[in-house]
VOBAMAR-92672 format. One line per 2 residues: number of its first residue (from 1); their letters; for each residue y, z, x of C-alpha. Coordinates in steps of 0.05 Angstrom, whole numbers. Each point is the difference from the previous one (the first is absolute). Last residue first. Layout:
NUM> a> Y:Z:X ~ ...
END
This chain:
308> sg> -654:79:790 ~ 19:24:69
306> cd> -15:69:28 ~ 71:18:20
304> lg> -12:75:6 ~ 50:18:-55
302> nk> -21:-55:-48 ~ -75:10:9
300> ln> 10:75:-3 ~ 41:-6:-64
298> dl> -51:-45:-33 ~ -56:47:19
296> ni> 38:60:-26 ~ 12:-36:-66
294> em> -74:-13:-3 ~ -14:74:13
292> id> 46:22:-57 ~ -29:-48:-51
290> ff> -71:18:21 ~ 13:75:-10
288> tm> 25:-17:-69 ~ 69:-4:-30
286> ak> 5:21:-73 ~ 73:-23:-3
284> mm> 19:69:-26 ~ -37:30:59
282> ea> 40:-43:49 ~ 65:23:-33
280> rs> -21:73:3 ~ -16:-7:73
278> ln> -73:-5:19 ~ -40:44:46
276> hg> -43:0:63 ~ 11:-74:12
274> ah> 36:0:68 ~ 42:-58:-25
272> lg> 35:-42:52 ~ 73:-22:-4
270> it> 37:-53:41 ~ 60:7:46
268> ra> 34:-53:43 ~ 11:-2:75
266> gi> 63:-6:43 ~ -22:53:50
264> eg> 47:58:-17 ~ 7:-20:-73
262> av> -76:3:-8 ~ -1:72:25
260> tr> 55:22:-48 ~ -28:-41:-58
258> al> -68:31:9 ~ 31:70:1
256> dp> 38:-14:-64 ~ -59:-30:-39
254> pv> -5:59:-48 ~ -70:30:-4
252> sn> -59:-12:-46 ~ -9:-75:13
250> ef> -7:10:74 ~ 43:-39:48
248> fi> -18:-59:45 ~ 44:-25:56
246> tr> -6:-75:9 ~ 17:-48:58
244> vg> -34:37:57 ~ 17:-34:67
242> mk> -45:47:39 ~ 56:29:41
240> ra> 45:11:-60 ~ -56:34:-39
238> le> -15:45:60 ~ 74:17:7
236> tv> 6:19:-73 ~ -64:40:2
234> ei> 23:39:61 ~ 70:11:-28
232> tr> -29:27:-66 ~ -47:44:39
230> rp> 57:30:41 ~ 42:12:-62
228> tp> -58:38:-30 ~ -34:-28:-61
226> qs> 0:45:-62 ~ -62:31:-30
224> dp> -13:3:-75 ~ -43:-63:0
222> sl> -50:38:44 ~ -47:-47:38
220> gy> 40:-14:63 ~ 71:-23:14
218> la> 42:-63:13 ~ -61:-44:-9
216> vq> -33:-52:45 ~ -63:-30:-30
214> rl> -37:-53:39 ~ -41:-52:-37
212> dy> -72:-20:8 ~ -14:-7:-75
210> kr> -41:63:-13 ~ 33:45:50
208> al> 71:-17:-22 ~ -18:6:-74
206> yg> -31:68:14 ~ 61:23:41
204> fa> 49:-16:-56 ~ 28:68:-18
202> ah> 35:17:65 ~ 64:29:-29
200> ga> 64:-39:-8 ~ 37:-57:32
198> vv> -65:-38:8 ~ -7:-51:56
196> vt> -62:-42:-14 ~ -17:-35:65
194> rg> -43:-62:-5 ~ 53:-55:1
192> rc> -14:-75:-2 ~ -53:13:-53
190> sk> -67:-37:6 ~ -52:44:-33
188> lg> 45:35:-50 ~ -11:-42:-62
186> ek> -73:-13:11 ~ -18:72:15
184> fk> 44:26:-56 ~ -28:-50:-51
182> rd> -72:18:21 ~ 14:74:-9
180> le> 27:-14:-70 ~ -64:-40:-15
178> rl> -42:58:24 ~ 40:48:-44
176> ra> -11:-45:-61 ~ -75:0:14
174> ky> 3:76:6 ~ 30:3:-70
172> an> -56:-41:-30 ~ -53:42:35
170> gn> 32:64:-24 ~ 2:-24:-72
168> nr> -73:-20:2 ~ -21:66:32
166> ya> 41:40:-50 ~ -31:-38:-58
164> pg> -70:10:27 ~ 12:76:10
162> ge> 31:12:-69 ~ -62:34:-27
160> pd> -1:45:62 ~ 69:30:-17
158> lr> 19:55:50 ~ -46:-25:55
156> al> 18:-73:-16 ~ 74:19:6
154> ae> -9:28:70 ~ -43:-58:24
152> vi> 49:-53:-25 ~ 58:39:31
150> re> -37:2:67 ~ -12:-75:-2
148> ii> 74:-13:-16 ~ 18:42:61
146> gq> -43:-44:43 ~ 36:-62:-26
144> di> 66:33:16 ~ -20:7:73
142> ef> -8:-76:2 ~ 69:-7:-32
140> dl> 34:39:55 ~ 68:21:-29
138> wf> -37:53:-40 ~ -7:38:66
136> hp> 71:30:-1 ~ -26:69:20
134> da> 11:-6:76 ~ -43:55:29
132> rg> 28:55:44 ~ -28:16:69
130> hg> 60:-26:39 ~ -19:-72:-2
128> eh> 13:-64:37 ~ -43:-44:-44
126> gh> 58:-18:-48 ~ 2:-74:15
124> ge> 59:6:47 ~ 57:48:-4
122> gg> 21:44:-59 ~ -11:67:33
120> sa> -73:-10:-14 ~ -47:34:-49
118> el> -73:-13:9 ~ -30:-57:-38
116> lp> -54:14:-52 ~ -68:-33:-1
114> ld> -20:35:-66 ~ -52:55:2
112> pa> 45:50:-38 ~ 65:-32:-26
110> av> -16:-15:-73 ~ -5:70:-29
108> lv> -39:-4:-65 ~ 5:65:-39
106> dp> -43:21:-59 ~ 42:40:-48
104> gg> 4:76:-2 ~ -57:48:-15
102> ag> 14:42:61 ~ 72:11:20
100> ig> 61:-28:-36 ~ 48:37:47
98> kf> -36:-23:63 ~ 1:-71:-26
96> id> 75:4:-12 ~ 13:31:68
94> dl> -37:-56:34 ~ 37:-55:-38
92> wp> 71:14:24 ~ -10:-29:69
90> el> -15:-69:-29 ~ -2:-48:60
88> ga> -33:48:47 ~ -60:-44:14
86> ga> -19:4:-74 ~ 7:-60:-45
84> cv> -13:27:-69 ~ -45:-15:-59
82> vl> -8:56:-51 ~ -59:-4:-48
80> da> -17:31:-67 ~ 73:19:-10
78> rs> 22:61:-39 ~ 20:41:61
76> ik> 38:-59:29 ~ 40:-11:-64
74> li> 15:75:-3 ~ 26:-2:71
72> dg> 44:-59:-19 ~ 27:37:-61
70> at> 17:60:43 ~ 41:-46:44
68> pq> -23:-33:64 ~ 44:1:63
66> wt> 18:-66:34 ~ 11:5:75
64> hv> -53:-43:33 ~ -12:-47:-60
62> ga> 72:-22:-6 ~ 19:-10:-72
60> gp> 25:-68:-26 ~ -41:2:-65
58> pl> -37:66:-10 ~ -59:18:45
56> lm> -58:27:-40 ~ -28:-67:-21
54> dv> -40:0:-64 ~ -66:-36:-15
52> ea> -33:2:-68 ~ -72:-19:5
50> re> -55:-46:-28 ~ 45:-59:-15
48> ga> -1:-25:72 ~ -23:54:48
46> va> -2:-42:63 ~ 69:-32:-10
44> aa> 30:66:-22 ~ -26:36:61
42> fe> 27:-53:48 ~ 67:-1:-36
40> kl> 7:75:4 ~ -22:0:72
38> pf> 53:-51:18 ~ 54:38:-39
36> is> -8:69:27 ~ -32:67:-20
34> aa> -51:-24:-49 ~ -21:39:-63
32> ir> -61:-25:-38 ~ -20:20:-70
30> lr> -66:-27:-24 ~ -4:-29:-70
28> pa> -42:34:-54 ~ -46:-48:-37
26> am> -33:33:-59 ~ 44:62:3
24> fp> 64:-39:-10 ~ -32:-35:-60
22> pa> -14:66:-35 ~ -75:14:-5
20> ta> -30:-8:-69 ~ -44:59:-20
18> ga> -74:-1:-13 ~ -17:56:48
16> lv> -28:-49:50 ~ 66:-38:-2
14> li> 41:64:10 ~ -43:21:59
12> la> 8:-70:30 ~ 76:4:-6
10> qv> 1:68:34 ~ -44:-27:56
8> kl> 48:-58:9 ~ 59:48:3
6> fr> -34:42:54 ~ -18:-63:40
4> rk> 74:-21:1 ~ 24:70:19
2> nm> -46:7:60 ~ -62:45:-2
END
């Protein structure tokens, strides 16, 4: 029996016994813990007022290397549902789940059964794989709609009474994702350039696949790697040969590498947001997933010379 059902049974017993159930027993809210920002926003959008949703990753932290505190582990153990990406994005989660053992929260891992890209060395659309999946799938808004469906199903199992509300909330959010997808398709369909040169790790393979772009990055999936001098020269020469006018840099890393490559070929630099987390300033502004993605679209249109 999950915690929510247990509290409702307690409240019913009190009512049948002639007692008044405390308000928090009458309508206990679900507790949801999400590993990264997109999943936190998706879960909160579906849950509405029926759940408290916390993000495990603190502002500005890198998801690959962050280590949870004792308080974070306690938060996970007390949750009704944990929503995580999988595909190797959160290497710290497996040990936590093993430590909690049986009787822990329900867990929704997004990656299984998704049409994931294989990791590439930073070249092309990301199909050239080495057996490892690219975990940045939230940058494909069609995939996100499938994740919303799975969150709806998970919450409806935990809280059947909330099923209609979860379905309505999920449908409304999916409609917004479809509109975002339409904006990207329209905005990127006739760009003069179609090569996204990223002076960082290859985080934008899903955007490249979805909108017929080519991603060329200085290094692969791990943001903790460093590009080799040889790779930097290769990318710089490729960008020069293709007449690339913009070198993109990730929001979470200093733009020094981008400026170095751009300086060699007379290009400019523009930022792109990988979306896994928010900085403290972005969190203070209450920026949403849609805010970030629309900034990305504007920056891509500007950097790839897509017109108005």
